[in-house]
C-alpha positions in Angstrom: -193.0 153.3 4.3 -189.9 153.9 6.5 -190.1 150.2 7.9 -190.3 148.8 4.9 -187.4 150.6 3.4 -185.5 149.8 6.3 -186.0 146.0 6.2 -185.1 146.1 2.3 -182.3 148.2 3.6 -181.5 145.4 5.9 -181.7 142.3 3.6 -179.5 144.3 1.5 -176.7 144.5 3.9 -177.4 140.8 4.8 -176.7 140.1 1.3 -174.1 141.8 1.1 -172.6 140.2 4.1 -173.5 136.5 2.9 -171.8 137.0 -0.4 -168.4 138.8 0.9 -168.3 135.1 3.4 -169.2 132.9 0.5 -166.3 135.1 -1.4 -164.1 134.1 2.0 -165.2 130.9 2.5 -164.3 129.8 -1.4 -161.0 131.3 -1.0 -160.2 129.4 2.2 -161.7 126.2 0.7 -158.6 126.4 -2.3 -156.3 127.8 -0.1 -156.3 125.8 2.9 -154.9 122.7 0.6 -152.5 124.4 -1.2 -151.3 125.7 1.8 -150.5 122.1 3.4 -147.4 121.5 1.1 -145.8 124.6 2.0 -146.5 124.4 6.0 -145.0 121.0 5.7 -142.3 122.1 3.9 -141.3 124.6 6.5 -141.7 121.5 9.3 -139.2 120.4 7.4 -136.8 123.8 7.2 -137.3 124.5 10.9 -136.3 120.7 12.0 -133.4 120.6 9.2 -132.7 124.5 11.2 -132.3 122.6 14.6 -130.4 120.0 13.7 -128.1 120.2 11.1 -125.3 123.3 10.4 -126.4 126.1 8.9 -124.6 125.1 6.3 -126.4 122.2 5.2 -129.9 124.3 5.6 -128.1 127.0 3.4 -127.7 124.1 0.3 -131.4 123.2 1.0 -132.3 126.5 0.7 -130.3 127.0 -2.4 -131.4 123.9 -4.0 -135.0 124.6 -3.5 -134.5 128.2 -5.5 -133.0 126.6 -7.9 -136.0 124.1 -8.1 -138.3 127.3 -7.8 -137.2 128.3 -11.2 -137.3 124.7 -13.1 -141.3 125.0 -11.7 -142.1 128.5 -12.3 -140.3 129.1 -15.9 -140.5 125.6 -17.3 -143.8 126.0 -19.4 -142.6 129.4 -20.5 -145.8 131.1 -19.1 -147.7 129.1 -21.3 -150.3 128.1 -18.8 -151.7 131.4 -17.8 -151.7 132.3 -21.7 -153.2 129.4 -22.5 -155.9 130.4 -20.1 -156.6 133.9 -21.5 -159.7 135.2 -24.0 -157.4 135.5 -26.6 -156.2 132.0 -26.3 -159.4 130.0 -25.7 -160.8 132.0 -28.7 -157.9 130.5 -31.1 -159.0 127.0 -29.8 -155.6 126.8 -28.3 -156.6 125.8 -24.8 -155.5 122.0 -25.2 -153.0 120.0 -23.4 -150.4 119.3 -26.0 -149.8 123.1 -26.3 -148.8 123.0 -22.5 -146.9 119.8 -22.0 -144.6 119.5 -24.8 -143.1 123.1 -24.5 -142.6 122.2 -20.8 -140.6 119.0 -21.4 -138.6 121.4 -23.6 -138.1 124.1 -21.6 -137.5 121.8 -18.3 -134.8 120.3 -19.9 -133.1 123.7 -21.2 -133.5 125.3 -17.7 -132.0 122.0 -16.2 -129.1 121.9 -17.9 -128.3 125.6 -17.2 -128.7 125.4 -13.5 -126.1 122.6 -13.6 -123.7 124.7 -15.5 -124.4 127.6 -13.5 -123.7 125.4 -10.1 -120.5 124.1 -11.3 -119.1 127.3 -12.3 -120.0 129.4 -9.3 -118.2 126.7 -6.9 -121.5 125.8 -4.8 -121.1 123.1 -1.9 -120.9 119.3 -2.6 -123.9 119.2 -0.8 -125.6 121.7 -2.4 -125.2 119.8 -5.5 -125.9 116.7 -4.4 -129.1 118.0 -3.6 -130.2 119.8 -6.5 -129.2 116.4 -8.0 -131.7 114.7 -5.3 -134.7 117.5 -5.9 -135.1 116.9 -9.8 -137.8 114.1 -9.6 -139.5 116.2 -7.9 -139.5 119.4 -9.6 -140.3 117.4 -12.9 -143.7 116.2 -10.5 -144.4 119.8 -10.2 -143.0 121.6 -13.1 -144.9 119.2 -15.6 -147.0 117.1 -14.4 -148.9 119.1 -11.5 -148.7 122.0 -14.0 -150.2 120.1 -16.6 -153.0 118.8 -14.6 -153.9 122.0 -12.6 -154.4 123.1 -16.1 -157.1 120.2 -17.2 -159.0 120.6 -14.0 -159.2 124.3 -14.5 -160.5 124.3 -18.5 -163.0 122.4 -17.2 -163.4 124.5 -13.8 -162.9 122.3 -11.2 -160.0 123.9 -9.7 -161.7 122.5 -6.3 -161.9 118.6 -6.9 -158.3 119.1 -7.9 -157.1 121.2 -5.0 -158.5 118.3 -2.6 -156.6 115.7 -4.4 -153.4 117.9 -5.3 -153.1 118.4 -1.4 -152.7 115.1 -0.8 -150.3 114.0 -3.3 -147.9 117.3 -2.6 -148.2 116.7 0.9 -147.2 113.1 0.9 -143.5 113.5 -0.5 -142.6 116.1 2.5 -144.5 113.8 5.0 -142.1 111.1 4.2 -139.3 113.5 4.2 -139.9 114.4 7.5 -140.5 111.4 8.7 -137.4 110.3 7.6 -135.5 113.1 8.4 -136.5 112.2 12.1 -135.4 109.0 12.4 -132.3 108.8 10.3 -130.6 112.8 10.3 -130.0 112.0 6.9 -131.1 115.1 4.8 -129.7 113.9 1.2 -131.6 110.6 2.1 -134.7 112.5 3.3 -134.7 114.3 0.3 -134.1 111.8 -2.5 -136.8 109.4 -1.4 -139.7 111.9 -1.0 -138.6 113.7 -4.0 -139.0 110.4 -6.3 -142.2 109.6 -4.6 -143.4 112.7 -5.7 -142.8 112.0 -9.3 -144.3 108.5 -8.9 -147.3 109.7 -7.8 -147.8 112.4 -10.3 -146.9 110.0 -13.0 -149.3 107.8 -11.9 -152.3 110.5 -11.5 -151.2 112.3 -14.9 -151.6 108.8 -17.0 -154.9 107.8 -15.5 -156.3 111.4 -16.1 -154.5 112.6 -19.1 -153.7 109.8 -21.0 -155.9 106.7 -20.5 -159.3 108.9 -19.7 -158.2 111.1 -22.8 -159.2 114.6 -23.5 -156.0 116.5 -22.6 -154.2 116.1 -25.9 -155.7 116.6 -29.2 -155.9 114.0 -31.1 -153.0 113.5 -34.1 -150.9 116.4 -32.5 -147.8 115.4 -32.4 -144.7 116.5 -30.4 -143.2 119.1 -33.0 -146.5 120.2 -34.4 -147.3 121.6 -30.6 -143.9 123.2 -29.8 -144.4 124.8 -33.6 -147.2 126.1 -33.0 -146.5 127.7 -29.5 -143.1 129.2 -30.5 -144.7 130.8 -33.5 -147.4 132.9 -31.2 -144.4 133.6 -28.5 -145.0 137.2 -28.8 -148.3 136.6 -27.3 -147.1 134.6 -24.4 -143.6 136.1 -23.6 -145.6 138.4 -21.2 -146.3 135.8 -19.0 -142.8 134.3 -19.4 -141.5 138.1 -18.5 -143.9 138.1 -15.6 -142.7 135.6 -14.4 -138.9 136.4 -14.6 -139.5 139.5 -13.3 -140.9 138.2 -10.2 -137.9 135.8 -9.6 -135.8 139.0 -9.9 -136.8 140.2 -6.8 -138.6 137.5 -4.9 -136.2 135.1 -5.6 -133.0 136.4 -7.3 -131.9 138.2 -4.0 -131.3 134.8 -2.6 -128.4 133.8 -5.5 -126.8 137.4 -4.9 -126.5 136.5 -1.2 -125.4 133.2 -1.8 -122.7 134.3 -4.3 -121.8 137.4 -2.1 -122.1 136.8 1.4 -121.8 132.5 1.8 -124.5 129.6 2.7 -124.7 130.5 6.3 -126.5 134.0 6.0 -128.4 132.6 3.4 -129.7 130.4 5.6 -130.9 133.5 7.8 -132.5 134.9 4.9 -134.1 132.1 3.9 -135.4 131.6 7.0 -137.7 134.5 7.0 -138.6 133.8 3.3 -140.0 130.4 5.0 -142.4 132.5 6.7 -143.6 134.7 3.8 -143.7 131.3 1.6 -146.7 130.7 3.4 -148.3 133.5 2.5 -148.0 133.7 -1.2 -150.4 130.9 -0.9 -152.7 133.1 -0.8 -152.0 135.3 -3.4 -151.9 132.0 -5.4 -155.5 130.9 -4.4 -156.8 134.6 -5.8 -155.4 133.9 -8.7 -155.9 130.5 -9.1 -159.6 131.2 -8.1 -160.4 134.5 -9.5 -158.2 134.6 -13.3 -160.8 132.1 -14.7 -164.2 133.9 -13.9 -162.0 137.5 -14.9 -161.1 136.2 -17.6 -164.9 135.2 -18.4 -166.0 138.3 -17.9 -168.1 137.7 -15.2 -166.3 140.1 -12.5 -166.1 142.8 -15.2 -167.9 145.2 -12.5 -166.6 144.1 -9.4 -163.1 145.3 -9.7 -163.1 148.3 -7.0 -164.8 146.4 -4.3 -162.5 143.1 -5.3 -159.1 145.5 -4.6 -161.0 146.6 -1.2 -161.5 143.2 -0.4 -157.8 142.4 -1.4 -156.6 145.1 0.7 -158.3 144.4 3.7 -156.8 140.6 3.6 -153.6 142.3 3.4 -153.7 144.1 6.2 -154.9 141.5 8.5 -151.9 138.9 7.3 -149.6 141.9 7.7 -150.5 142.4 11.3 -150.5 138.5 12.2 -147.0 138.5 10.5 -145.6 141.7 12.8 -147.4 139.5 15.7 -145.4 136.5 15.0 -142.3 138.2 14.4 -142.6 139.7 18.0 -144.0 137.0 19.7 -143.5 133.8 18.4 -140.8 133.4 15.8 -138.2 132.2 18.7 -140.5 129.1 18.9 -139.8 127.7 15.8 -136.0 128.7 14.6 -132.9 128.3 17.3 -131.2 131.8 18.6 -128.5 131.2 15.5 -131.5 132.8 13.3 -132.9 135.1 15.5 -132.1 137.7 13.0 -134.9 136.6 10.5 -137.4 137.6 12.9 -136.7 141.1 12.0 -136.2 140.7 8.8 -139.5 138.6 8.4 -141.2 142.0 10.2 -139.9 144.3 7.2 -140.2 141.4 4.5 -144.1 140.9 5.4 -144.9 144.6 4.3 -145.0 143.0 0.8 -148.5 141.5 1.1 -149.5 145.3 1.5 -149.0 145.7 -2.1 -148.7 142.2 -3.7 -152.6 140.6 -3.2 -153.6 144.2 -4.4 -151.5 144.1 -7.4 -152.3 140.8 -8.0 -156.5 141.6 -8.5 -154.9 144.4 -11.0 -152.8 142.4 -12.9 -156.1 139.7 -13.0 -157.9 142.6 -14.5 -155.2 143.8 -17.1 -154.6 140.3 -18.4 -158.5 140.1 -19.2 -159.0 143.5 -21.0 -155.9 143.2 -23.0 -153.2 145.4 -21.0 -150.8 143.0 -19.9 -147.6 144.0 -21.8 -147.7 147.5 -19.6 -147.9 145.6 -16.2 -145.2 143.5 -17.4 -143.2 146.4 -18.3 -143.0 148.0 -14.9 -142.7 144.2 -13.2 -139.3 143.7 -15.5 -138.4 147.6 -14.5 -138.4 147.1 -10.8 -137.1 143.1 -11.2 -133.9 144.5 -12.7 -134.2 147.8 -10.2 -134.1 145.0 -7.7 -131.1 143.2 -8.7 -129.1 146.4 -9.2 -129.7 147.8 -5.8 -129.3 144.7 -4.1 -125.9 144.1 -6.1 -125.1 146.9 -4.3 -126.5 146.8 -0.8 -125.8 143.7 0.3 -122.1 144.5 0.5 -122.6 147.4 2.3 -125.9 146.8 4.4 -125.9 143.1 4.5 -129.6 140.8 4.8 -131.1 144.1 5.7 -130.9 145.2 2.1 -132.9 142.7 0.1 -135.8 142.5 2.7 -135.8 146.5 2.1 -135.9 146.1 -1.6 -138.5 143.4 -1.5 -141.0 145.6 -0.4 -139.7 148.9 -2.5 -140.4 147.3 -5.6 -143.6 145.7 -5.0 -145.0 149.4 -3.6 -143.3 151.0 -6.5 -146.1 148.6 -8.7 -148.8 149.5 -7.0 -147.8 153.2 -7.0 -147.4 152.9 -11.3 -150.9 150.8 -11.2 -152.9 153.3 -9.3 -151.4 155.9 -11.3 -153.0 154.3 -14.9 -156.2 153.9 -13.0 -156.7 157.2 -12.3 -155.6 158.5 -15.4 -157.9 156.0 -17.2 -160.8 157.5 -15.4 -159.9 160.9 -15.7 -160.0 159.7 -20.1 -163.5 157.7 -19.9 -165.9 159.7 -21.5 -168.6 160.1 -18.7 -172.1 158.8 -19.7 -175.0 160.6 -21.7 -177.5 162.0 -20.0 -180.9 160.2 -20.1 
């Protein structure tokens, strides 16, 4: 009897280990293609840091922040809303409901960016780089996100990731090659940006226009726009969530450029270039598990999922600490040495970030996203206020510490809310 019990126990342990390995392999399979483009972008940044003045690197970093705004906010959070349970039940998960509002959002944001850049007196090279990056922004903000949505609604994310990794990588390969050969940053960025637009326009035409299945028949631009605008209370929390995250993981760079200048921004951006690679793991989690959680497939696995993500977070932080201490100077020249210290501090952000994303997915599925957005907005505004006060007195150290602090506050809020729910949840009746 004891032998059979031990055999069953060992089989159960093996099944658990196999399941964990399977989940880890899925994450790796999705993350590796997604990481390819940021890694190539990182290589380009390292080359620019080594062979261009700090002012040029700072201008490129500033231009990339502007493109991040376009890429992340043009769809106004509609992509994630249209994949939620509520939108699926209402039959709103159709391509025109994402594509058409994204066009309008992109046009408004691009206009705002150029007005800001002109009035803020940014350097000429920064303004030129923003113009050069616009075609790439169209490709990633509208076409790539529409394709992602199209494949995700059909539960074919793995197929999408493979091709997307190639299309995302090719423009950066061209940028790296051209910059290596010519040393001309503006030319390299412009050619790579145009290639990105051409690639994604072709893919979008083949999969979404020619083959059909993306746009609903008989839907006009104005119809889709009015439909989505009339439902703004439903998708606004998703928009505000993106905005609040940008407030403490993007707006800091705008403040640094405004208060300290382009060269300090270059140093800070060097640390952020490594953090961006870790963010791919976070994106991989969301992309892989959000559809499953929305469908209720992982409803009873939240605690295990949180612990699993926490283990990955700790491994990431340890890796970052070792890298910052021993390998950073292999990539960036001596003028960027202070960025290693910033990276060591900023990496603690991942202790909280990945866990928060797991809770966020469950809260979205349970219709509690408004509460999550509130704390994100509060922390985002707190980050802006603290950075505005302390960047002048503490320099680049301030935004690095504030980034970690704000993400930690979100974790504390989530844990208190979860504990409160557990304490008020009624006990199951005895059999």
